[in-house]
N, C-alpha and C positions, 0 to 999 in steps of 0.2 A: 567386264573383266576379261583381259586377255587370257587366253588358253594355249597351252603348248607353246610357251614363249622362249623357252631354253633351246638354244642352238647346241646340238649335240656334239661330242666329240666324234672323231672319224668312226665311220660304221664300216666295218669290213664287208666287202663285197658278198661274201657267203654266209653272213650272220646278220641280217639287217636289224638291228636292235629297235628300230623305230616301229616294228610291226609287233612288238611285246606289248601287254597290258600294263597298264599303270598299277603301280603297288597301292593298296589302301592305306590311308593316313595313320591307321592304328597300329602299323607294324611295330613290332617290338624291338628293343636293342638286340637281342640275340639274332632275331630274324635278319636284321640289317647287316650284321657282321657275317652270317652266312651268304646272304647275297653278294657281299663285297668278296669274300672268298671264292664263291662260284664264278663271279665274274672275271677274277684274277685268272683261274684256270681256264676258262673260254677264252681269254685274249692271249694267253701263253700258247694255247692249242691252235689258234686260228692260222698263224704263218705256216703250220705244218702243212696245210692245203696248198700253199705256194711253193713250199719245198717239193712237193710230189708232182706239182705241174712242172716245176723247173727240171725235175729229173726226167720227165716224158718229152720234154721240149725238143730234143735231138730227133726223136723218131715219130712223135705224133703231133699233128698240127695243132696249134693254140685252139683253133675254133672247135676241134675234136675234143680236146681236153675240157674246154668249157661246157660241151654239149653232155658228155659224161659226167660232170658235176651237176648238171640239172638233172638228168635222168636219175642218177643213183640217189641224189638228195631227196627228189620227190618220192621215189619208192620207199627210201627209210622214213620219210616224215608222214607219208600218207597214213598208217595206222593211228598216229596221234592226232592228226587232224581230224579223221574221221570220227573220233570220240569227241570232239568239240561240238557245241552248239552251232547249228548251221542256220544260216538266214538266206531269205531269197538273193541272188546275185543281182547286182544293179551296176550299172554305168560299166558295161563289159569292155567298150573301147579303153576306158582309163586303165583296167586291169592289164589290157593287152599292152598298153604303152608302158606301164610298169615293168611288165615282164620284158618287153624290148630293151627297155633301158638296163635293166639288171643284167640281160643277156649281153648286151653291148659292153657294159662295164667289166664283166668277167672275161669275156673275150680280150679286151684290150690289156686287162691285167695280166692274164696268162700269156699273152704276147709280149708284155713287157719284161716278166721274169725270165723269158727265153734268152734275153740279151743282158738285162741288168741284174746286179746283185740284188739279192731279195731285200736287205736293209734299205738300198737306194730307192727301190720301187716302192716300198711301204712308206718312206718318208716323203716322197713326192705325193703319194696319194693322200697324206694328212692334211693337204689343203682343201680337202673335202667339206669340213665345217664351214671354211671361209667362203667357198663356192655357194654353199647352202644358204648362207648369210644373205649373199646377194640375190640368190634366186627367190627366196623368202619375201625380200622387199619387192622384187620385180613382179612375182606371179601370185603371192598371197596378200600383197599389200601391206606386209608387216614392216612398221616404222624402223629405220636404222639411222643411228646417230654418227656424229663425226667420229666419236672414239672408235665405234666398231668399223667404221670405213678405214680409219687410220690402221687399226690392227689387221683388217683384210689386206690392206696395201703391203705393210710390213710382212705379213705371212707369204704373199706372193714374191716378195723380195727374197725371203728364206728358200723358197723353192728355186728360185733362179741361182742362188748359190749352190744348191744340190745339182741342178742341172748343168751348170756350166762345165764342170770336169766329167759328167757323163756323156754331154753332148760331143765332147772331144773325143772320147773313146767309142761310144756307141751310136753316135748320131742321133737321128730323128727319133729312135727308140726311146730316147730320155724322155720324150713328151707323151708316151703311151699311158702312164699312170695318171697324168693330168686329165686325159681323155677318161679314165675311170671315175676320177673325181667328179668330173661335169655329169657324167651318166649317173652316178649314185646320188649326186645331189638333186638332179631331176627325178629320179626314182623317189626320194624321200620327200619331195615336195608333193608329188602325187600321193604318197601314202598319208602325210598330214591331210591332205584333202579328203581322201577316201575313208580315212579312219572315223569319220562322223557318221558313216552308215554301216561299214564292214567291220567284222571281226577279224582278229589278229591271225586265227589259223587260216581262214577263208583267203585273205590276202596273201599269205605266204604259199598256199597251195596254188592258186592261180597265176602269182609269180613264177613258180617253177613249171607250171603247165605251159604258159606263154612263153617263158623262156626257152623251154625245150623245142617249142613249135619254131619259135625264130631261128634257133641254131641248127634245127633240122634243115629248115628251109635254106640257111646260108650254106650248109654243107652240101646239099643238093646242087646249089649254084656253083659252088667252089668245084665239085666234081666235074661238072659239065664244062666249066670254063678254064679249069686249071688253075685256080688261084690258091697258091701255096698255104695261105694262112687258114683256108677253110676246105682245104682238098683232103678228104679223109683217106685213110689208111685201115687196113684190116690190123687191128692190134694183137700182139703176142698174147700168150696166157698171163706172162708178168704184167704186161701193160694194161691188161683188163683189170688185174688185181689192183694196180695203182689208180686206175680211174674209180674203181668201186671204193677204194680207200678215200679218195678226195671227197665223194658223194658222203661217205659214212662220217668223216671228219666235219664236213659241212652240217650234216644233220644234228650231230652230237653237240657241236659249237652253237648251233641255233638253240638247241633245246636248253642247254645250259644258261644261254642268255636270257630265255624266257624265264627259266627258274630264277635267276639272280633278279629280274626286275619285278618278279612277284614278291620278292623279300625286301628290297631295297629301293628308295626313289632314284630317279633317272638322275637327279642332280648329285647323288652321291657316286653313281657307277659310271657316268660319262668319262671322267677324266681316266679311267682305267683302260680305255681303249689304246692310249699311248703306250701300254705295256707292249703291245705286239712288236715294237721296235726291237725290245730286249730279246725275244725268243727269235725274231727274224735275224737278228745280228748272231745269235749263237748257232742257227741252223746254217746260216750261210757260212759261217767259219768252220763248222765241224764237217758239213757235208760237201760243200764246194770251194772251201779254202778261200773264202771272201771275207774282207773286213773294211767297213768305211773308213776313208780317210779323214784327216782332220777337218777339211773343208766341207764335207759331207755333214759332219758332226755339228759344225757350226751352224749350217742350213737347217738341220733337224731342230736344233735349239730354238731358231729363230721361228721355224713353222709351228712347232709345238707350244712355245711360249705364246704366240698369237692366237692359237686356237683355245688356249687355256683362258686367255683375257677375254675373248669373245664369249666363251661359256660363263665366265666369272661375272661379266657385265650383263648378260642376258638374266643370269640367276638373280643378280642384285635389282634389275628392273622389275622382275616377276615379283620380288618381295616388296616392292614400294607401291605396287598397285593394290588400290583400295576398293575391295568388291562394293557394288551399289547396296546402300542402306547400311553401311558399316562406317563406324568412326574410325578416323585416322589414328 
């Protein structure tokens, strides 16, 4: 029987839902409803981190903002993780690779929101489940049919619709969210692989520790070489508060996602990730005076529609698989 066949909707760089435990099959209706409400809250909160990062973009390098997110999230999540049952750590190199990919994805996304409107950046990041579909076939050997390949191609076409006006205004920065999507897809492939041996809490903690280490090294190199994106500055008291706020929001959002996945199945919760576009649009409008144009909305609709189709197709295939020893 195939396991973990559902291709998830986009996973925000700061609350990787794939590290959360699966819900027991005996969950009751009220629990599922609570899980859905918690997931809605988490997804509406998640772009708040991007808004804080964008607010810091003019004075604090994106690499340092990403570093602050990892440091403070790890600090805030540490008490919760320490209460979980721990197992001996295995495959340290894969944990390090997960942390590096998550750090890289976060850096690229914070770099993107320095230039792009929040909604545009998140819309482009929504190609992540499509990239994950390709990576799962390439690296995990999961089968992929022509329908999902078509959906992936259509989804990338939608991303090009979003990129075109953004490229004309912002140039190569329009490609940064796609880099985030690639990094996060690789992160999730490793998460799927490691989930057979490691617990969710341990994986999240080690991703934070290795992510902090990778970004600390990048900042040291940036300071020595004068690389703007990772050349650290000494933040003001207000900037330290915003950095702390990013880490706190990241920790809260992650815990909310964990609580949601304990109450409702992944198949019910995954589509709620697309709610991020709503709060990203509102925050962009209220704080930065940004609002996506009609072309961007068309691209968003294509990308989201393609992602939902891939999710629907995976769910349908998972239901048609007959476990060994059971009659169809």
